[in-house]
C-alpha positions in Angstrom: -180.4 -47.1 122.5 -182.1 -46.3 119.2 -180.5 -43.6 117.2 -182.4 -41.1 115.1 -180.7 -40.3 111.8 -180.2 -36.8 110.8 -183.3 -35.0 109.3 -181.3 -33.8 106.4 -180.3 -37.4 105.6 -183.9 -38.6 106.0 -185.1 -35.8 103.7 -182.5 -36.7 101.1 -183.5 -40.4 101.2 -187.2 -39.5 100.9 -186.4 -37.4 97.8 -184.4 -40.1 96.2 -186.3 -43.3 97.3 -189.7 -42.2 98.4 -191.2 -41.9 101.8 -191.7 -45.6 102.6 -188.4 -46.8 101.2 -186.6 -43.9 103.0 -188.0 -45.1 106.3 -186.9 -48.7 105.6 -183.4 -47.5 104.7 -183.3 -45.2 107.8 -184.3 -48.2 110.0 -181.6 -50.3 108.4 -179.1 -47.6 109.0 -180.2 -47.3 112.7 -180.0 -51.1 113.1 -176.5 -51.1 111.5 -175.4 -48.3 113.9 -176.7 -50.2 116.9 -174.9 -53.3 115.8 -171.6 -51.4 115.3 -172.1 -49.7 118.7 -172.6 -53.1 120.4 -169.6 -54.6 118.7 -167.5 -51.6 119.7 -168.6 -52.1 123.3 -167.7 -55.8 123.1 -164.3 -55.0 121.7 -163.7 -52.5 124.4 -164.6 -55.0 127.1 -162.4 -57.6 125.5 -159.5 -55.2 125.4 -160.0 -54.2 129.0 -160.0 -57.9 130.0 -156.8 -58.5 128.1 -155.2 -55.4 129.8 -156.3 -56.6 133.2 -154.8 -60.1 132.6 -151.5 -58.5 131.4 -151.4 -56.2 134.5 -152.1 -59.2 136.7 -149.2 -61.1 135.2 -147.0 -58.1 135.6 -147.9 -57.7 139.2 -147.2 -61.4 139.8 -143.8 -61.0 138.2 -143.1 -58.0 140.4 -144.0 -60.1 143.5 -141.7 -62.8 142.2 -138.9 -60.3 141.9 -139.4 -59.1 145.5 -139.2 -62.8 146.6 -136.0 -63.3 144.6 -134.5 -60.1 146.0 -135.2 -61.3 149.5 -133.6 -64.7 148.7 -130.5 -63.1 147.2 -130.1 -60.9 150.3 -130.4 -64.0 152.5 -127.8 -65.8 150.4 -125.4 -62.8 150.5 -125.6 -62.7 154.3 -125.0 -66.5 154.4 -122.0 -66.1 152.1 -120.6 -63.2 154.2 -120.9 -65.4 157.4 -119.1 -68.2 155.6 -116.3 -66.0 154.4 -115.9 -64.7 158.0 -115.8 -68.2 159.3 -113.2 -69.3 156.7 -111.1 -66.2 157.5 -111.0 -67.1 161.2 -110.1 -70.6 160.3 -107.3 -69.5 158.0 -105.9 -67.2 160.7 -106.0 -70.0 163.3 -104.3 -72.5 161.0 -101.7 -69.9 160.1 -100.9 -69.3 163.7 -100.7 -73.0 164.4 -98.4 -73.5 161.4 -96.2 -70.6 162.5 -95.8 -72.0 166.0 -95.3 -75.5 164.8 -92.5 -74.3 162.5 -90.8 -72.4 165.3 -91.0 -75.3 167.7 -89.8 -77.9 165.3 -87.0 -75.8 163.7 -84.7 -74.3 166.3 -82.9 -72.3 163.5 -86.2 -70.6 162.6 -86.6 -69.7 166.3 -83.1 -68.2 166.4 -83.7 -66.3 163.2 -87.0 -64.9 164.5 -85.4 -63.7 167.7 -82.6 -62.0 165.7 -85.2 -60.3 163.5 -87.1 -59.1 166.5 -83.9 -57.9 168.1 -84.1 -60.0 171.2 -80.7 -61.6 170.6 -77.7 -60.5 168.6 
């Protein structure tokens, strides 16, 4: 879009340089302004592309975080199930050990019955 320089500036250039030279300088100024405007647009587009790429990476990392959170929750559930299984196993083994001790050792059975108050 061609820009028209200010009339006051054009008048000042005509006074200092003459009419023909002032027009050439005005055209040069207009061309310079157009070039700067195009460069500014290019830079703006470049910055927008960089920002879009950065946001895309950030969104990807957020999606990765969601996946990792889901995996962590699955692992927590698996660990809880394993702890429950081990707790049951420990309880069963303790009961087996307790009854084995009582059956093998008659003194332990007698002591246990005294503690429970079954015999005196």
